[in-house]
C-alpha positions in Angstrom: 0.0 0.0 0.0 2.8 2.4 0.9 4.7 1.5 -2.3 1.6 2.3 -4.4 0.8 5.6 -2.6 4.4 6.9 -2.9 5.0 5.6 -6.5 1.8 7.1 -7.9 2.3 10.4 -6.1 5.9 10.8 -7.3 5.1 9.7 -10.8 2.4 12.3 -11.1 4.1 14.9 -8.8 4.0 17.8 -11.3 0.3 17.3 -12.1 -0.8 16.9 -8.5 1.4 19.9 -7.5 -0.1 22.2 -10.2 -3.6 21.0 -9.3 -3.2 22.8 -6.0 -0.6 25.4 -6.8 -2.9 27.2 -9.3 -5.2 28.0 -6.3 -2.9 28.2 -3.3 -0.1 30.3 -4.8 -2.4 33.2 -5.9 -4.2 33.1 -2.6 -0.9 33.4 -0.7 0.3 36.1 -3.1 -2.8 38.1 -2.4 -2.5 37.7 1.3 1.2 38.7 1.2 0.4 41.7 -0.9 -2.3 42.8 1.6 0.2 42.6 4.4 3.3 43.7 2.5 4.1 46.3 5.2 4.2 43.6 7.8 6.4 41.3 5.7 8.8 44.1 4.9 9.7 44.4 8.6 9.9 40.6 9.3 13.3 40.9 10.8 11.8 43.3 13.5 8.8 41.1 14.3 10.0 40.1 17.7 10.8 43.7 18.7 7.5 45.1 17.3 5.5 42.4 19.2 6.7 44.1 22.4 5.8 47.6 21.4 3.2 49.5 23.5 -0.1 50.1 21.8 0.1 52.9 19.2 3.8 52.6 18.6 4.6 51.6 15.0 7.6 51.1 12.6 6.7 51.7 9.0 3.0 51.7 9.9 3.4 48.3 11.5 2.5 47.7 15.2 1.3 44.8 17.3 -2.2 45.1 15.8 -0.9 44.6 12.3 1.1 41.6 13.3 -1.9 40.1 14.9 -4.0 40.7 11.8 -1.5 39.1 9.6 -1.3 36.0 11.8 -5.0 35.6 12.2 -5.8 36.0 8.5 -3.1 33.6 7.6 -4.7 31.0 9.9 -8.1 31.6 8.3 -6.5 31.2 4.8 -5.0 27.9 5.8 -8.4 26.7 7.1 -10.0 27.7 3.8 -7.2 25.9 1.9 -7.9 22.7 4.0 -11.4 22.8 2.7 -10.3 23.3 -0.9 -7.9 20.3 -0.5 -11.0 18.1 0.1 -12.3 19.0 -3.3 -8.9 18.4 -4.8 -9.1 14.7 -3.8 -11.6 14.2 -6.7 -9.1 15.6 -9.1 -6.3 13.5 -7.7 -8.5 10.4 -8.1 -8.9 11.3 -11.7 -5.2 11.6 -12.1 -4.7 8.1 -10.6 -7.4 6.6 -12.7 -5.9 8.0 -15.9 -2.4 6.8 -14.8 -3.7 3.3 -14.0 -5.1 3.2 -17.5 -1.7 4.1 -19.0 -3.0 7.5 -20.0 -1.4 10.9 -19.5 -3.1 12.9 -16.7 -3.6 16.6 -17.2 -4.4 19.4 -14.7 -7.4 20.7 -16.7 -9.0 17.2 -16.8 -8.2 16.7 -13.1 -9.9 20.0 -12.2 -13.0 19.0 -14.2 -13.4 16.1 -11.9 -12.5 18.0 -8.7 -15.5 20.2 -8.1 -18.3 17.6 -8.6 -16.6 15.4 -6.1 -18.5 14.9 -3.0 -18.4 11.2 -3.3 -17.1 8.9 -0.6 -13.4 8.2 -0.5 -13.2 4.7 0.9 -9.8 4.7 2.5 -9.5 1.8 5.0 -8.0 1.9 8.5 -5.0 0.0 7.1 -4.2 3.1 5.0 -3.4 5.2 8.1 0.2 4.1 8.2 1.0 4.9 4.5 -0.9 8.2 4.8 1.1 9.1 7.9 4.4 8.4 6.1 3.4 10.3 3.0 2.1 13.2 5.1 5.5 13.3 6.9 7.3 13.4 3.6 5.0 16.3 2.6 5.8 18.2 5.7 9.5 17.8 5.2 9.3 18.7 1.5 7.1 21.8 2.3 9.5 22.9 5.0 12.5 22.7 2.6 10.6 24.6 -0.1 9.6 27.3 2.4 13.1 27.7 3.8 14.6 27.9 0.3 12.0 30.5 -0.6 12.8 32.4 2.6 16.5 32.5 1.6 15.6 33.7 -1.9 13.3 36.3 -0.5 16.2 38.0 1.2 17.6 38.9 -2.2 14.4 40.8 -3.2 14.7 43.5 -0.6 12.1 44.7 2.0 9.7 46.3 -0.5 9.4 43.2 -2.6 9.6 40.7 0.2 5.9 39.9 -0.1 6.4 38.3 -3.5 8.9 35.8 -2.2 6.9 35.1 0.9 3.7 34.6 -1.1 5.3 32.3 -3.6 7.2 30.2 -1.0 4.1 29.8 1.2 1.8 28.9 -1.7 4.3 26.4 -3.1 4.9 24.9 0.4 1.2 24.4 0.9 0.7 23.0 -2.6 3.6 20.5 -2.1 2.2 19.4 1.3 -1.3 18.9 -0.1 0.2 16.9 -3.0 1.6 14.3 -0.6 -1.9 14.1 1.0 -4.3 14.0 -1.9 -2.0 11.8 -4.0 -1.8 9.0 -1.5 -5.5 9.3 -0.5 -6.5 9.0 -4.2 -4.1 6.1 -4.8 -5.2 4.1 -1.8 -8.9 4.8 -2.3 -8.9 3.6 -6.0 -7.2 0.3 -5.1 -4.7 -1.6 -7.2 -4.9 -1.7 -10.9 -6.7 -4.9 -11.9 -4.5 -7.3 -13.8 -5.9 -8.3 -17.2 -7.7 -11.6 -17.1 -5.5 -14.4 -18.5 -6.6 -15.7 -21.9 -7.3 -19.4 -22.2 -5.1 -21.3 -24.6 -6.7 -24.0 -26.7 -4.4 -26.9 -27.4 -5.1 -28.8 -30.5 
């Protein structure tokens, strides 16, 4: 089960990643743009958090820091709901892959929104899902850290671009290692073709 979950996810990594990235990256870019002032003083966050009420640096005070954190949490909860819909698209990717076809993002999205069908993942799948989820967390963390290093090259005024891209990509990569295995395990193994009988004359 674990082999199937990992193999199918890695084989279709780019398709599954783009399935979520086309939603998550724009959302995080929009959030980062809305709080670009906060992100431009990220290095001073710990100091600003101790400021008395009313004191600000570049129009950023404790209230703005709190707003950025709370809206980011809301955004992540919204993305968790969107991820449920993406399972339908991921199942389509797995079905096409099992049929030796070439999965596409547009075809996957066409099967994502009408989902709300049951996803029969058995209790035995919890182990493989936990392993794949752990891989997703590690991969997302690495992407985010790489993005954070690259963001330093952009300067304070454009830091929101790097933060938005790295956050969106990290979320999309983590979701890839969740919806891919769920889809792989819920569709079961590809049936082997029935052996043809041979008539001996």
